[in-house]
N, C-alpha and C positions, 0 to 999 in steps of 0.2 A: 349831409351823413356825417358824422364823426366819428373815428374811432373808437371812440369812448361809448357811444352809444350802440354800433351795432358790430363790431366785431367781439369776441371773445377776449379775456383778457391775457389768456396764455399767448396769444397771437401777435399781441402788441409789439414787442420787442423785434419780431419778424418784419411785419409790415414794416416797421420803422427804417430797420436795416435795408430792406428791398428799396425802401424809398429814395434812401441815400445811395444805395448802389446805381441806382438809375439816374441818378443827377451826376455822380462821379462819371459813369461812362458816357453820357451825353456831352459831358466839358472834354475826357478823352477826345472823343470819335472828333468833336469841333476844334479841337487843337490838331491832332492830325491831318485834319482837311486844310488846314493854314498850312502846313507844313510841305503837304507833297505837290510836287509841281505839274505831274500830268492831269490832265483836265477830267478825265472821265473818271479817275481814282477818286478827286476832291469829288464828285458829285454824288461817289458811291458814301463817301464818307459822310457828308453832308446830309443825305437820307436817314443815314444810319442814325446820325447823331439827334435828329427831327422824330424818329422811333422812339431812343430811349428818352426823350423829353417829353414826349407823350405817356410814356410808360411813369414817369415822375410826377406828371399831373392826375394821371388816374391813381395812386397811392395820396399824392397830396388832396384829391377830394373826398378821400378816407378819414385821413389824418388830421385835416385841418392845418397841418404844422408845415412851416418852411423851414428844409434843409439846407446846409450849407455842402458842397462836395467836400469830397476827401482829399485834399491839395498833395499829400504825400504819395497816396495811388497814383495820382496824374501823375507826378513828377518821376515818379519810378516807370510807368510806361511811356512817356516822352524820352527818357533816358535809354529803354529798350527797344525804342526805334531808331534813336540814332546808331546804334552800335548794330543789329540786326535787320534793320528795315523793315516795311510797312507789313507786307505779308506774315513775318514771323509773329508780329506785335497783335496784329489782330487774331492769328492762329492761336496765340497765346492768352489773350483776354477772352476768345472762345472759348476755353476750358474751363475758366471761372463761370462762364454763363452757365455750362451745362449743370453746375450746380445750383445756380440759380432757379432754374429749370426744375430741379426736384424740389426745392422748397415753394416753388409756386403749384405744383402737382398737390402739397400736401395741405395748401392753404385753400384749394378748391373750393371745400365744403363751407368754408367759413367766411370767403371772401366773395360777393355776388358782382362778375364783371371780370373775374381775371382768366378767363378763359381766352378773351381775346390778347391780352398779354403774353400769354403763356404761347399761345399760336405764333405772335411775331418772337416771339423767342427761338421757337422749334424751326420754324420758316422763313420769314421775311428776311432776318438778320444772316442766316446762313447763305441765304440765295445774294444779297448784298454782297457778303465778304467774296463768294466766290468769283465776282465779276472784277474784285483787285487783279490789275496784270503789272507786275513789278520784272522788270530786266533781268534781276539776278537770279531768279527764278527760272527763267528759262536756259539758263546758263549752268545750271546746278550741276550737272555732268559735267561739264566741263573743272568746276572747282574741285569736285569729289575727283577727278581724274589727279589734278595737280599734289590735293592732298595724301590720299592715298599713296600714291608713288612716290612723294617725297618722303612719307612718315615710313614706308617699309623700305625704300631703297637706304635712305641716309642714316635711321635707326639703327640699321643692321651694320652697314659700314662704318658709323661712326663706333659699336661695339667692336667689331673685327679692327679696327684701327687703336681703339685705346689698348688691347692686349699686345699688340704688333708694337705700336711706338713707344707706350708708355710717356706720352710726353705731350700735357695738352696743349701748348703753342704748335706743336709739329699737325697734333690731332685737328685741331680747328682749322688750319690751313687747308689740310687734306681735306676736311669735310666741306668748307666753303668752295673751296676749287669744283670739287666732285659735285656738290649741289647746284652751284650755278650754272653749270655745264650742262648738267640732267633738266634743269629747269629752261634752258634755251631750247634743248631738242626735244621737251615735252611741249614747249611752246608751239614749236615748230610743228610737229608732229599733227596738235590738236588744229590748228591752221588749216594743214592740207587734209584731215579728217573732215571737218566742217565743211569746206569747201565741195568736196567732192559728194558729200551727202546732198545739197540741196536742198535742205529741211526749213528755209526762211531764217535759220541762225547765221548771223554777221561771223565770219571766220576769224576777222581782225579781235571781235569783240571776245570771242571763244576763247581763242590763243590768250589773250590778255588776262582774262579770269584763271587760266590755268598757270601760265607764268607766276601771276603775282601771288597766287594760292600756294605753287611749290616754292617761292622764294620766301614767303613772309615763313613757311615751316621749317625751311631750312637755317633758318636767322634765329626761331626759337630753340630750335634744338642743339645748333651749334654755341650758343651764347653762351653755356656754361663752362665750356672748355675754355672761353674768354675769360672766365670770373672766377675759377677756380683752380687751385695748383695741384691739386690731387686728382688723378685721372679717375680713380674708382668712385671719388665724391661727383666729378662733373658726369659721368656715364649714369651714375644715379640719379641726378636730376633730368640729366636727358632725357630718359625714360619716364619719369615722372613728368616734363613736359609734353612728351610727346601722348601720356596717358589724358594730358589736359585737355589737350588739341581733339583727342578723338571722341573725350564726352564732349566738350563744345559743339563740334559738328554733327555730330550724332544727336545731340538734344535738338540743334538745329533742324537738322531735316526731317529728324522724327516729326517736330512739329508743326512744319511747313507741307510738309507731304503726309501729315495722318500716318506715319510706319510706327512698327515697335520699336521703342529705343532700346530695350534691353539685349533684344537679338543684335541687333547692327551693332550696339558696342560690343559686347562681347565677341562677335566674329570679325570687327577691325581690329580688338585689341587683340586678339590668338594670331592673329596673322603678323600685326606687326612686331610684337613682342617675341612669337614664335623665332621670325627670321632674325630678330635682333638675338638671341639666345645663340642660333647655330653660328651666327656671323663671330659672335664672342667666342665659340668654342674652334671656329676657324683660326682664330687670331690667335689662338693658344697653338695652335696644330703650326702654323707658320713660323712663330718665333723659334717654337722648339724645334720641329724639322730643318729650317734654313738657317736655324742660329742668327736671326735678325737682333741686332743690339741699336736701338737708336739715341 
């Protein structure tokens, strides 16, 4: 049975696109399976790749055409994996597969046997992905703690120091000292907190994730004061950097945890920027009331 003989002409391009999508996803899962180190995750990815290959063969039996995978799409998802890890990559791919499910539902009336493919897309692949175990996801709370505290505390501190000192080098020095000290404090607190919980998480790993997240955020926020001589410009870029951090991490957690992006972004942005605005006003008051000039 070929596409030309059995399928309406208007569905031809859609079916060919679906066929190429299936072989592309097969290659993505296969490539990811070769990169992960944990044997259980590798098995899940290999099984998922086999499901996608079976789907490709189904469409191949309809069209009678061999198609090559989309190499650009494969390279994109491998890059996403390198930056954000396996869970984010799979969840991000799953969002695209939901669109594929809608396409398959529209084709059910004209493609005999498509019900099995649709069932796989809706159930089997999602069940396989749910089996993925990634360490960083178990310590998301520790990463959130480091990021949130650094964003709120340091953005506010830098805003206050900007008006109080009006010297980018002095502000950067004070920001780095404050940020690194706070990072060490937060890391220690997370170690003790995790150790007392006794919930199976490694206290050293939890403390490390908190510490690293905090220090990376500190460097990202303080960097503009080391680059620009204008303290107003440095503050503006720092606030922009804070928003970038909030967008990236909120998107990451919204994808991996299936949460609402907009609500979490607005909440984090309102808290961080609100504290920065109050600290900026505090810097003005301190400078005026104490008549400080640096």
